[in-house]
N, C-alpha and C positions, 0 to 999 in steps of 0.2 A: 637350220637356225645358225646365224653367224654368232661369233663370240660376243660381240657388242650387245646384241639383242638378249642373249642369255644373261649377260651381266645386268642389263636393264631390268629384266624380270626379277633377278635376285634382289636388286635394290628396291624395286617396287614392293615385293612381298615382305621384305624386312620392315620397310617404312609402314606398311599397312599393319603389321603385327605390333609395331611400336605405338601406333595410334590407338589400337585397342587397349594395349597395356596402359598407356597414359590416360586414356579415358576412364578406365576402371579405377586406377589408383588415385584419380583426382577426387574421388568421393570423400566427403567430410570424415567418414569413419577411418579412412586410410591416412590421408595427408592434409586434411583440413581444407581441401579445395585446390591444392596445387595442381597445375596443368589442367584446370577446368576447361581450357580452350579446346582440348582434344575431344571432349564429350560429343559435340554435334557431328563429328566426323567418323565415329565408330561404325555407323551404318555404311558409310562410303567404303571403309576399309574391308568390310565383309564382302561387299559387292566386288571390289577389286580382287579379293581372293577367289571368288567364283570365276571371274573372267580369266584370271591367271591360270586357274586349274583347268579350264576348258582348253586354253591355248597350249599348255604343257602336255596335257593328255593327248591332244590331237597330234602334237609333234612326236610324242613317244610312239603312238600307233602308226605314224607315217614312216618312222625311221627305224625303230627297234622292236617294238612289241607287236609283231605281225601275226601272232596266233592268239587264240583265246586263252591258251594255257599260260603263255608268257605274260599276257596282259593281266590275267588274274593274279599270278604270283607277284608281279611288280606292284599292283595296286594294294594287295594285302600287306606286302612288306612295308610300303610307304605309310599306310594308315595304322596298322597294328604296331609298328615299331615305336609309335608315339602314343597311340590311344591306350594300349594296355598299360604301359608305365604311368600314364596320366591318371587312369582310373585307379590304379593301385596307390599312387602317391596321394591322390585326393582323398581316398578312403582313410589312409593313415593320418594325414595331416588334419582332416576334419575330426577324426576320432580324438586325437590328442587336443586339438584346439577346443573342441566342444567340452572336453573334460576340464580344461583350464578356465574357459569363459563361456559357459553355455548360452549366456544372453547374446553373445556375438554370432551365434548360429541360430538365427530365427528368421521368420518370414520378413521381418523389417529389414533384414540384411540380404534378402533374396534367397534365403536358404529354406528349402522345404524338408522338414525333418521326418515327415511321415512317408511310408512307402518306399524308402530308400533301396531295400534289396531288389524290388521290382524295377526301380529306376536304373540301377546299375546293370541289371540284366538287359533291359531295353537298350541302354546305351552301348553295351558290349556287342549287341547284335544290330545296332543302328536302326532300331525300330522306334526310337524315342520321339520321332517327329511325324510318323505316318498319320494321315488324316488329321484329327484334332488332338492327338497326344502331344504333350509337351513335358518331357521328363528330363530333369537335370541330374547328373551324378553329383550330389552334394553341392559344394560351393563352386564347382566347375561349370559356371553358366555359359562360357563360350563353346562348350561341347555341342551345343544345339546344332551348329552349322554342319557337323559331321553327319548328322542324321539326314541332311539334304545331299551333301556332296557325294557320299558313298553311293547313294542311289543314282546319282548322275553317272558315276562310273559304270554301274550295272546297266543302266538304260543305254548308254553309249556303246558299251561292250556288246550288248545283244544286237543293237543296230548294225554294228561293224562286222561281227563275226558270225551272224546267222543270215541265211538267205531264204527267199521264197515266202510263201504265205505264213510260215511259222514265225518269221521275224515280226511281222505286223501283229499277229495274234499275241506273241510274247510281249511286245512293246505295249499293246493295248492293256494286257493284263497287268503289267508292271505299273502303268500310269494309274490304273484304277486302284491297285493295291496301295501305292504310296499316298494317294489322295491329293486334294487340291492345293494344300500348302506347298508341298514339295514341287508339284507341277508348276505352280505359279512363278517360281523362281528359276525353273529350268532354262528359260530363254537367256537369263543372265550368263549362265554357264556356256550356253551355245554361242553367245557373242564371242567368247574366247576361241571356240572351235572355228567359227567363221573368220575371225581375225587371222588365225594361223593359216587357214586355207588361202586367204588373200595373199598373205606374205609368201607362201610357198608357190602359188600358181600365177600371181600377177606381177608384172614388172612395172614398178613405179620409180620414176626418176628421183634422185637425191633432193632436187628442188621441190618436187611434188611431195615427197615424204616429209621434208622439213615444214612445208605448209600445213600438212595434216597434223603433224606433231604439235606445232606451235598453235595452230588454230583450235585444236581440241582442248589444249590447256587454257587458251583464252576464253573459250566458251564455258569451260568448267569454272574458271575463276569468275566469269560474268554471272553464272548461275548463283555462285556463293554470295556475291555482292547483292544480287537481287533478292536472295532468300533472307538476308539480314533485315531487309525492310518489309518484305511481303510474307515471310514465313516459308517453310520448306514445302516442296510439292508433295503433299500427302492427301489422302482421302479416307474417310471412315468406311468407304465401301469395302475396303480390304481388312477391316478390323477382325473379321472372322478368321482371316488367314494369319493373324498376328503380325501383319506387315502393312500398316497404314502408309508407310513411305515407299510402297512398291513403285509408284510412278517415278519417284526420284531415283530408285534403284535402276530402273530401265534407262533413264537419262545418263546416269553416271556410268553404267556398264557400256552403253553405246559410245560415249565419249572416250572412255578408257580403251575400248577396242580399237577405235580410230587412232588413238594415241600410240598404241603398240604397232599398228600398221605403219604409221608415219615414222616412228623411230627405226623400225626395221629397214625401211626404204632409205632413210637418211643415215644409216649406221656409219657410213664412211666419213660423214661430217660430225655426227654426234658421239660416235664411239670413242674417239680419242679423249673426250672430256672425262669419260669414266675410267679409261684404261689405267691411269696412275693409281686408282683406288681399288683395283681389281681384287687384290688379296684380302683387304679387310671386308670388302663387300661380300665376297664368297664365304669368308669365315662367319660373318654375322648372319648371313642367309642360311647357313647350316644349322642354325638354332631357331629358325622362324617358327616352325610348327610347334616345337616345344614351348617357345615363348607364348604363342597364342593359347595353347591348351592349359598350361600350368601356371601362368602368372597370377591368376585370381586365387586358386587354392593356396598358393604359397604366400601371397601378400595378405590374405585373410588370416592365415595361421600366424604370420608375424605380428599382426595387430594384437594377438592374445599374449605375446611375451614381452612386448615393449612396455616399459613403465611410464613413458612420457606421453603427454597429450599429442593428438594428431598434428598439431601445428608446429610442434617442436622440431628443430633442425635435426636432432638425433633420430627422432621417429622417422622423418622423411628419408634420412640416409639409410636407415635399416630397411624400410619398406622398399625403397627404390633399388638401392645397391644390393641388399640381401636377396631380393627377388631375382634380379638379373644374374647375380652370381650363381644362385642355385639353378636357375634355368640353364645356364651354359654348362654347368656340371652334369645335369641330367641329359642334356643334348649330346654329350660325348658318348653316351651309351644308348641313345635312341636313334634319332635321325642321322647322326653322323656315322652310324653303324648299319645303314640300310642293307648293305651287301650281306652282312652277317645274318640279319633278320631274314633276308631273302633266301639264304641257304637253309636256315632253320625251317622256314615255311615250306620250302621245296621238299625237304626231308620228311616233314610231317605229312604232307600230301602223299608222298611216295609210300609211307607206312599205311595211311588210311585207305588210299586207293592204289594198290600195288601195280595195277595195269597202266597207270599214268607215267609217262616219261617227260622229263623236262624238255621244253622246246629249245 
């Protein structure tokens, strides 16, 4: 992967996290509807995350993580470096916030107060979305997507690092185990895998790449304009999967995958546009996962301590500025310290399974 494409991926994932953050804090209870324009695009942002994940994981397995052991260590470090602190922080913030304003932690605010110990256990083991389960850890509603993504890591790892009939038996068993919800969105993740394979194996001219990049953006914008008049591409057929917008997800995933292929091919032309901003993009991207997982528990907690109405400028400053400030503080000990988490997980596995050696 060239440097320009890597930078583009970082920019895309930070923007996607920012869209989810803006969509959630646009709620009346947070900021009185500020940034309401972000709301319709939160679903797009999650789709972008899935495609990016597939692209990056395929790159990692192609270049660095060439054994099952190395792959497992890296995936565990990446996920648990943020998931564990996010679960702990959510529990603490929800407990304090509920004590201050119990009415803010209710079903009306998307908070399910019953069965939380089980929900946290399911989320810790990423079983929170299998089949028709839907368990959220307190106020951390965005955590749902990890219950999909982690299983895509597992499924892809089994496919990549096992051979023969056992591979297909294991894959079949996994698909049955996780259930139709998770399987239904697996192709979105695989669009990212396919996009990387095209980038790595196919030679596309800069002109061709620019056409793909610009054309995919134009089609995406065209769809958004069409959706404003005709409604988004949704169907109640997928209501049981909790994803009525699944047809839209496939469209967005396909267009974004094409967009990545196009940018990579035209990196010599497009890369210089991003190069001057490389340092801030890298720094912001280093907090993306933390921003995605922790913005809602933090912002919901902050609503319990501000004395002003949601529409007040002071409230908006606290909710927006305070959430971002705390997110970047937490990120300094979570995803920015992935190597430390990787070493810790490696040592833990060596203790639990003495016969295993780091790859």
